[in-house]
C-alpha positions as CSV (number, residue, x, y, z in Angstrom):
1,M,-27.2,-4.3,-8.0
2,D,-26.0,-6.9,-5.5
3,I,-23.0,-6.0,-3.4
4,E,-20.9,-8.6,-1.6
5,H,-18.1,-7.9,0.8
6,L,-15.3,-10.5,0.3
7,V,-13.0,-11.6,3.1
8,F,-10.4,-14.3,2.6
9,E,-9.2,-16.8,5.2
10,N,-5.7,-16.8,3.7
11,G,-5.6,-13.1,3.1
12,P,-3.8,-10.6,5.3
13,K,-5.3,-10.1,8.8
14,R,-7.8,-7.2,8.6
15,V,-7.3,-4.1,10.6
16,G,-10.7,-2.9,11.5
17,P,-14.0,-3.8,9.9
18,F,-12.7,-3.8,6.3
19,S,-13.2,-6.4,3.6
20,H,-10.4,-7.5,1.3
21,A,-12.6,-6.8,-1.7
22,V,-16.1,-5.8,-2.7
23,K,-18.0,-7.4,-5.6
24,A,-20.7,-5.1,-7.1
25,G,-22.5,-6.6,-10.0
26,E,-19.8,-7.7,-12.5
27,F,-17.1,-5.5,-10.9
28,I,-14.7,-6.4,-8.1
29,F,-12.9,-3.6,-6.2
30,I,-9.8,-4.7,-4.4
31,T,-8.8,-2.7,-1.3
32,G,-5.3,-1.5,-0.7
33,Q,-3.3,-3.4,1.9
34,M,-0.7,-1.8,4.2
35,P,2.6,-3.6,4.4
36,T,2.3,-5.1,7.9
37,L,3.7,-8.2,9.6
38,P,1.3,-11.1,9.1
39,E,1.5,-12.0,12.8
40,N,1.1,-8.4,14.0
41,P,-0.8,-6.0,11.7
42,D,0.0,-3.1,14.0
43,V,3.7,-3.2,12.8
44,L,4.5,-1.6,9.4
45,V,7.4,-3.0,7.5
46,S,9.6,-1.4,4.9
47,I,9.6,-3.7,1.9
48,G,10.2,-1.3,-1.0
49,V,8.4,-1.0,-4.3
50,T,9.2,-4.6,-5.4
51,G,7.8,-6.0,-2.2
52,L,4.7,-3.9,-2.5
53,A,4.2,-5.2,-6.1
54,V,4.6,-8.8,-5.0
55,G,2.2,-8.3,-2.1
56,A,-0.4,-6.7,-4.5
57,S,-0.1,-9.7,-6.9
58,V,-0.8,-12.1,-4.1
59,E,-4.0,-10.1,-3.2
60,I,-5.1,-10.1,-6.8
61,D,-4.5,-13.8,-7.0
62,L,-6.8,-14.4,-4.0
63,V,-9.6,-12.2,-5.5
64,A,-9.2,-13.8,-8.9
65,K,-10.3,-17.1,-7.5
66,V,-13.8,-15.7,-6.6
């Protein structure tokens, strides 16, 4: 099975050596993203459940374009 690590230019800045998603065969596994400031991934932000859902949908949209 081919495994491909996906990293997106317009995705959130990565903290460490992690990919935004992994494609394994016909499956795509999306990683969780912590709610951080785009310009400083060391700072966590409190965005509530709605904000987390919106952020997750943005991530899914990026991966869906693969």
